C-alpha positions in Angstrom: 71.2 46.7 133.1 72.4 49.6 131.0 70.9 48.1 127.8 67.5 47.8 129.5 67.8 51.4 130.5 68.6 52.5 127.0 65.8 50.4 125.6 63.4 52.1 128.1 64.6 55.5 127.0 64.1 54.7 123.4 60.5 53.5 124.0 59.6 56.6 126.0 61.1 58.8 123.3 59.1 57.1 120.6 55.8 57.1 122.6 56.0 60.6 124.0 57.1 62.4 120.9 54.8 65.1 119.7 55.0 63.8 116.2 53.4 60.5 117.2 49.8 61.9 117.2 50.4 63.8 114.0 51.5 60.7 112.0 49.1 58.1 113.3 47.2 58.1 110.0 50.3 57.6 107.9 51.6 54.9 110.2 48.2 53.1 109.9 48.3 53.4 106.2 51.9 52.1 106.0 51.0 49.3 108.3 48.3 48.3 106.0 50.6 48.5 103.0 53.2 46.4 104.8 50.5 43.8 105.6 49.3 43.6 102.0 53.0 43.3 100.9 53.4 40.5 103.4 50.4 38.6 102.1 51.5 39.1 98.5 54.9 37.7 99.3 53.4 34.7 101.0 51.0 34.1 98.1 53.8 34.6 95.5 56.2 32.4 97.3 53.7 29.6 97.6 52.8 29.9 93.9 56.5 29.8 92.9 57.1 26.8 95.0 54.1 24.9 93.7 55.0 25.8 90.1 58.6 24.6 90.6 57.4 21.4 92.2 55.3 20.6 89.1 57.7 21.7 86.4 61.1 20.6 87.7 62.6 17.2 88.1 65.0 18.5 90.8 63.2 21.5 92.3 65.7 22.1 95.1 68.6 22.3 92.7 66.7 24.7 90.5 65.7 26.8 93.4 69.3 27.2 94.5 70.1 28.7 91.0 68.3 31.9 92.1 69.9 32.3 95.5 72.3 35.1 94.4 69.5 37.0 92.8 67.5 36.7 96.0 70.2 38.2 98.2 70.9 40.9 95.7 67.2 41.8 95.7 67.3 41.9 99.5 70.4 44.1 99.5 68.7 46.7 97.1 65.5 46.5 99.0 67.1 47.2 102.4 69.3 49.9 101.0 66.4 51.8 99.5 63.8 51.3 102.3 65.5 50.5 105.6 66.3 53.4 107.9 69.7 53.7 109.6 69.6 52.8 113.3 70.2 56.0 115.3 70.6 57.0 118.9 70.5 60.5 120.5 73.9 60.2 122.0 74.5 63.6 123.6 72.7 62.8 126.9 74.8 59.7 127.4 78.2 61.1 126.6 78.5 62.8 130.0 77.4 59.5 131.8 79.8 56.7 132.9 78.7 54.5 129.9 81.3 53.0 127.6 81.1 54.2 124.1 81.4 50.6 122.9 78.1 49.7 124.7 76.3 52.6 123.1 77.6 51.5 119.7 76.6 47.8 120.3 73.2 48.9 121.4 72.7 51.0 118.3 73.9 48.0 116.1 71.4 45.6 117.7 68.4 47.7 116.6 68.4 46.4 113.0 67.8 42.9 114.4 64.3 44.0 115.5 63.3 45.7 112.2 59.9 44.7 110.9 61.4 44.3 107.4 63.4 41.2 108.7 60.3 39.0 108.5 59.7 39.5 104.7 62.7 37.6 103.2 62.2 34.6 105.6 58.4 34.6 105.1 58.9 34.5 101.3 61.3 31.6 101.5 59.1 29.7 104.0 56.1 30.1 101.5 58.3 28.7 98.7 59.3 25.7 100.8 55.7 25.2 101.8 54.9 24.8 98.1 57.7 22.3 97.8 56.8 20.3 100.9 56.4 17.1 99.0 59.8 17.3 97.4 61.7 18.6 100.4 62.8 16.7 103.5 63.3 18.2 107.0 67.1 18.4 106.6 66.9 20.5 103.5 64.2 22.7 104.9 66.2 23.6 108.0 69.4 24.2 106.0 67.6 26.5 103.6 66.1 28.4 106.6 69.5 28.8 108.3 71.1 29.9 105.0 68.4 32.6 104.5 68.8 33.8 108.1 72.6 34.0 108.1 72.7 35.5 104.6 70.0 38.1 105.5 72.0 39.1 108.6 75.1 39.8 106.4 73.1 41.7 103.8 71.3 43.7 106.5 74.5 45.0 108.0 76.3 45.4 104.7 73.5 47.7 103.5 73.8 49.7 106.7 77.5 50.1 106.3 77.2 51.2 102.7 74.6 53.8 103.7 76.7 55.1 106.5 79.8 55.5 104.4 77.7 57.2 101.7 76.9 60.0 104.2 80.5 60.9 104.3 81.5 60.0 100.7 78.5 60.2 98.4 80.4 58.6 95.5 80.0 55.3 97.3 76.4 55.2 96.2 77.4 55.3 92.5 80.0 52.7 93.0 77.5 50.4 94.7 74.9 51.0 92.0 77.4 50.6 89.2 78.7 47.3 90.7 75.2 45.8 90.9 74.3 47.0 87.5 77.6 45.7 86.0 77.0 42.3 87.6 73.5 42.0 86.2 74.7 43.3 82.8 77.5 40.7 82.6 75.0 38.0 83.6 72.4 39.2 81.1 74.8 38.9 78.2 76.2 35.5 79.3 79.7 36.9 80.1 79.3 35.4 83.5 76.7 32.8 84.8 75.3 33.8 88.1 72.8 30.9 88.1 75.6 28.4 87.8 77.6 30.1 90.5 74.6 30.3 92.8 73.8 26.7 92.3 77.4 25.7 93.0 77.5 27.7 96.3 74.1 26.9 97.8 74.1 23.2 96.8 77.4 23.0 98.5 75.9 24.5 101.7 73.1 21.9 101.6 75.6 19.1 101.1 77.8 20.3 103.9 76.0 22.6 106.4 79.4 23.6 108.0 79.6 26.1 105.1 77.0 28.1 107.1 79.9 29.2 109.3 81.1 31.2 106.3 77.8 33.1 106.3 78.2 33.8 110.0 81.8 35.0 109.4 80.6 37.4 106.7 77.9 38.7 109.2 80.6 39.2 111.9 82.8 41.1 109.4 79.9 43.4 108.4 79.1 43.9 112.1 82.7 44.7 112.9 82.9 47.2 110.0 79.9 49.0 111.3 81.2 49.0 114.8 84.5 50.4 113.8 82.9 53.1 111.7 80.5 54.2 114.4 83.1 53.9 117.2 85.7 56.1 115.3 83.1 58.6 114.2 80.7 58.7 117.1 80.2 62.5 117.0 77.2 63.5 114.9 79.3 66.2 113.2 81.4 63.5 111.6 78.6 62.4 109.5 77.2 65.8 108.7 80.1 67.4 106.9 80.0 65.2 103.7 82.7 65.4 101.1 84.1 68.9 101.1 85.7 68.6 97.7 82.5 67.3 96.2 80.4 70.2 97.6 82.9 72.8 96.6 82.6 71.6 93.0 79.3 73.3 92.8 81.2 76.6 92.7 82.1 75.5 89.2 78.5 75.9 88.2 78.5 79.6 88.8 78.3 80.1 85.1 74.6 79.6 85.5 74.5 83.1 86.8 75.0 84.3 83.2 71.4 83.3 82.5 70.1 85.9 84.9 67.8 85.3 87.8 66.7 82.0 86.3 70.2 80.7 86.3 70.7 82.0 89.9 67.5 80.2 91.0 68.6 77.0 89.2 72.0 77.1 90.9 70.4 77.6 94.4 68.1 74.6 93.6 71.1 72.4 92.7 73.0 73.4 95.8 69.9 72.5 97.9 69.7 69.1 96.2 73.3 68.3 97.1 73.6 69.8 100.5 70.5 68.3 102.2 70.0 64.6 103.1 66.5 64.2 101.9 67.0 65.8 98.5 70.3 64.0 98.0 68.5 60.7 98.5 66.0 61.7 95.8 68.9 62.7 93.6 70.7 59.3 94.1 67.5 57.5 93.1 67.5 59.0 89.6 69.7 56.3 88.0 67.3 53.7 89.2 64.6 55.1 86.9 67.0 54.8 84.1 67.4 51.1 84.7 63.7 50.6 85.0 63.4 49.2 81.5 65.8 46.3 82.2 63.2 44.7 84.4 60.7 44.5 81.5 62.4 44.7 78.1 64.0 41.4 78.6 60.6 39.7 78.2 59.8 39.6 74.4 56.1 39.6 75.3 56.3 43.1 76.8 57.9 44.4 73.6 54.7 43.8 71.7 52.6 45.8 74.2 52.9 49.4 73.2 50.6 50.6 76.0 52.9 48.9 78.5 55.9 50.4 76.8 54.4 53.8 77.1 54.1 53.3 80.9 57.7 52.3 81.1 58.9 55.1 78.9 57.1 57.7 81.1 58.9 56.3 84.1 62.4 56.2 82.5 62.6 59.9 81.6 60.0 61.2 84.0 60.3 59.1 87.2 62.8 61.3 88.9 60.8 64.4 87.8 57.6 63.1 89.3 59.4 62.0 92.5 61.0 65.3 93.0 58.6 67.8 91.3 55.5 67.3 93.4 57.4 68.8 96.4 59.1 71.6 94.5 58.0 74.4 96.8 57.9 72.2 99.9 61.7 71.6 99.6 62.1 75.3 100.3 59.5 75.4 103.1 62.2 76.3 105.7 62.9 79.6 103.9 59.7 80.1 101.8 58.8 83.4 103.5 62.2 84.8 102.5 61.4 83.9 98.9 58.2 85.9 99.1 59.9 89.0 100.3 62.8 89.1 97.8 62.8 91.4 94.8 62.4 88.7 92.2 59.7 87.9 89.7 57.8 84.8 90.5 57.8 83.7 86.9 61.7 83.4 86.9 61.3 81.4 90.1 58.9 79.0 88.4 60.9 78.8 85.1 64.1 77.8 87.0 62.3 74.8 88.4 60.8 74.0 84.9 64.3 74.1 83.3 65.7 71.8 86.0 63.0 69.2 85.3 63.8 69.7 81.6 67.5 69.1 82.2 67.0 66.0 84.3 64.6 64.5 81.7 67.0 65.2 78.8 69.9 63.6 80.6 67.9 60.5 81.5 66.5 60.2 78.0 69.9 60.5 76.3 71.3 57.9 78.7 68.4 55.6 77.9 69.0 55.5 74.2 70.9 52.3 74.7 67.5 50.6 74.9 67.5 50.7 71.1 69.2 47.3 71.6 65.7 46.0 72.2 64.4 47.4 69.0 63.8 50.7 67.2 60.1 50.7 68.4 61.3 51.0 72.0 63.4 54.0 71.2 60.5 55.7 69.4 58.1 55.1 72.3 60.7 56.4 74.8 61.2 59.5 72.6 57.4 60.2 72.5 57.2 59.7 76.3 60.2 62.0 76.8 58.5 64.8 74.8 55.2 64.3 76.7 57.2 64.5 80.0 58.9 67.8 79.3 55.9 69.3 77.4 53.0 68.3 79.6 53.9 66.4 82.8 56.6 68.9 83.9 54.0 71.7 83.7 51.3 69.6 85.4 53.8 68.9 88.2 54.5 72.6 88.8 50.7 73.2 88.8 50.0 70.4 91.3 53.0 71.5 93.5 51.2 74.7 94.4 48.7 72.6 96.3 51.4 71.4 98.7 51.7 73.4 101.9 53.2 70.9 104.3 56.6 71.6 105.9 59.5 69.3 105.1 62.7 68.9 107.1 65.4 68.3 104.5 68.0 67.2 107.1 66.2 63.8 107.5 66.6 61.0 105.0 63.8 59.9 102.6 63.5 56.2 103.5 60.3 55.7 105.5 60.1 59.5 106.1 56.6 60.7 105.3 56.8 64.2 106.7 55.2 66.5 104.2 53.7 63.6 102.3 50.0 62.8 102.1 47.7 60.5 100.1 46.9 63.2 97.6 50.5 63.2 96.4 50.2 59.6 95.3 46.9 60.3 93.7 48.3 63.2 91.7 50.9 61.0 90.1 48.2 58.8 88.6 47.1 61.2 85.9 50.7 61.8 84.9 51.1 58.1 84.2 47.6 57.3 82.9 47.0 60.3 80.6 49.4 59.3 77.8 48.0 55.7 78.0 44.5 57.0 77.7 45.5 59.0 74.6 47.0 55.9 73.1 44.2 53.4 73.8 41.8 54.5 71.0 44.5 54.2 68.4 45.7 50.9 69.8 42.2 49.5 69.6 42.0 50.6 66.0 45.4 48.9 65.3 47.0 52.3 64.6 49.7 52.1 67.2 52.2 54.3 65.4 49.6 57.1 65.1 48.9 56.9 68.8 52.5 57.2 69.7 52.9 60.1 67.3 50.0 61.9 68.9 51.6 61.5 72.3 54.8 63.0 71.1 53.0 65.8 69.2 51.0 66.8 72.3 54.3 67.0 74.2 55.8 69.3 71.4 52.7 71.6 71.6 53.3 71.9 75.3 56.9 72.9 74.7 55.8 75.5 72.1 53.2 77.0 74.3 55.2 76.7 77.5 55.4 80.5 78.1 51.6 80.8 78.2 51.3 77.7 80.4 54.0 79.0 82.7 52.0 82.3 83.0 49.0 80.2 84.2 51.1 78.4 86.7 52.7 81.6 87.9 49.3 83.2 88.5 48.2 80.1 90.4 51.3 80.4 92.6 50.6 84.0 93.3 47.0 83.2 94.3 48.2 80.3 96.6 51.4 81.8 98.0 50.1 83.0 101.3 48.2 79.8 101.9 51.4 77.8 101.2 53.5 80.1 103.4 51.0 79.6 106.3 51.2 75.8 105.9 55.0 75.8 105.7 55.2 77.7 109.0 53.2 74.9 110.8 55.9 72.5 111.8 
């Protein structure tokens, strides 16, 4: 009875919230995106199944070779996009309700997440393409395997995200583990396909192995239960790692650079101390690994236009993801910024140098892509110069158009507060502009000249940055009251 009461309370809280009417447009848009993604997965799954049926002598065995990759993809997908299940616990703590029941109720919420239908739908579409080569027994075993495996992955991702709130280094360990696994497989040090085939073909041969999947799910559920039960107070998950945060004090040498250094230090502290900006910060390594998804295909290495698109993302993806909301991040105390005795240009330049620093770090770390050829490194170098010379300044210019309040205490996954369609539209010229510059030279078979022009334009932007920053500062001055008014509207 208590569970039904809790469910009723959750429904009323969701439907009576003042934010419901404000976010209807975004929800409709995201529902449309989800529907399109669902259709694409169905079509892609059916195509893969049909292609496998035509090209393989034993399609089921070949399909099982990719089982580990499938569940790794689900793990990353859920980790990046799925919200943590939450419950406003304060009203219930004074009532005669066992804490274990509240925890179990919170942990049942992921079972009803809309994302759950995507992995199963994709696999069902694949099996539909293989219907002539698959009997009913194999079909039901595969479905049961996907369902039990997805349950385990679902609760494992939730556990990792919850632990990360308290100890942020967990994110880096998780990302490094996945990257190391794929790296070892890529260079044939280990064979994930052989391991995957061995495991999942064994499950088809002996379905009792499905109990192992259920056991893994039970273990993941228990870990989540223990974590929530022992840290049921909201304050337990808000403190973070004290040692890690205090390490920012070691960056006080930035003050030596005057007001620009002070602003930069404040910006860094904001990034680390707030949940939404921390999430953006943790996504930065993902842009660095973006090339691994494309450089392994030799066909892509011959397409300079495509390489430019990837290069812009590698050194500028984090900059774009973070920079469009530069002033919105500070919407909670933007009025204070306007009343302090500081020059606006120093304020703008601090943000510019932060983007510059992030791009330099990502570019230097990306130099290992020279493994795929010197041309890849040269393209990435040209894109890096274009990012810091042109795109960074365009981001600052576009950011002055943002006047929507953002609550930094909330996570970034499926959080569209302060986000509108124009933000996605503004990213398009940042990605398309260098490609448009390259296209005429590519058509004339002068690829090297096109890439050189892109890098040269970036260098010119760096050389004339002071003048361009003056233009951005003047625009900020003209828009500051309009921005402040918008930020006050919560």
